[in-house]
C-alpha positions in Angstrom: 0.0 0.1 0.0 1.4 3.4 -1.0 1.2 6.1 1.8 2.5 9.6 2.5 6.0 10.1 4.4 5.7 11.6 7.9 7.8 14.8 8.5 8.3 17.4 10.9 4.9 18.8 11.5 2.8 15.7 10.9 0.2 14.9 13.4 -1.2 11.9 15.1 -4.8 11.0 15.2 -4.8 12.4 18.6 -3.4 15.8 17.4 0.2 15.3 18.7 3.2 16.5 16.8 5.8 14.4 15.0 9.3 15.5 15.2 11.0 14.6 12.0 14.8 13.9 12.7 16.1 12.5 9.5 17.7 15.3 7.8 18.6 13.0 4.7 15.0 12.7 3.8 13.7 16.3 3.2 10.1 16.7 1.7 8.3 20.0 1.5 11.6 21.4 3.0 11.0 19.5 6.3 13.0 16.6 7.7 11.4 13.3 7.4 10.4 11.0 10.5 11.8 7.5 11.0 11.2 4.7 13.3 12.1 6.1 17.0 11.4 9.8 16.1 9.8 11.6 18.9 6.2 12.7 19.1 5.1 15.4 21.6 1.7 16.6 22.7 -0.9 16.5 25.6 -2.6 13.2 24.4 0.7 11.4 23.6 4.4 12.0 24.2 6.6 9.1 23.0 8.1 7.7 19.7 7.2 6.0 16.6 7.4 2.4 17.3 6.1 0.7 14.0 5.8 1.4 10.3 4.7 -0.3 7.3 7.5 1.2 5.0 10.2 -1.3 6.2 11.9 -1.4 2.8 12.6 2.5 2.8 15.6 3.1 5.0 17.1 6.5 6.0 19.8 6.9 8.6 19.6 3.2 9.4 15.9 3.2 10.3 12.8 2.6 8.4 10.9 5.8 7.2 7.5 6.6 9.1 4.5 7.0 7.1 0.7 7.5 7.6 -0.6 5.0 9.9 2.8 4.4 11.7 2.1 3.5 15.3 3.1 5.8 18.1 3.5 4.7 21.7 3.9 6.9 24.6 2.3 8.4 27.7 -0.4 11.1 28.1 0.2 14.5 30.1 -1.0 12.8 33.2 1.0 9.6 32.9 -1.5 7.1 31.1 0.0 4.8 28.5 -1.3 5.6 25.0 -1.0 4.2 21.6 -2.0 6.3 18.5 -1.0 6.4 14.8 0.1 9.1 12.4 -2.9 10.4 10.7 -1.8 13.7 8.8 1.3 14.7 7.0 2.2 17.8 5.3 4.2 16.0 2.7 2.3 14.5 0.0 5.3 12.5 -1.2 4.1 9.0 -1.7 6.3 6.1 -0.5 5.8 2.7 -2.2 
């Protein structure tokens, strides 16, 4: 399945911000997100823990895409699992 790559400024389904840390994967002028990229927000602060783009490697890690799973904790310490749901970059990865 083809999906858009996640970048700095992408959002999870719960409205948390993805921090793209991969400076070798620039889309729309923004660094791409990879497995283990941080996510910060009120509903979930954590990291990208799973992606379906396992064959696209940047900086030794698979690229994060729409639907990539994020795991972390809420602002009050409750464990949360969510997914990346919005990307500014419309670059399709196959």
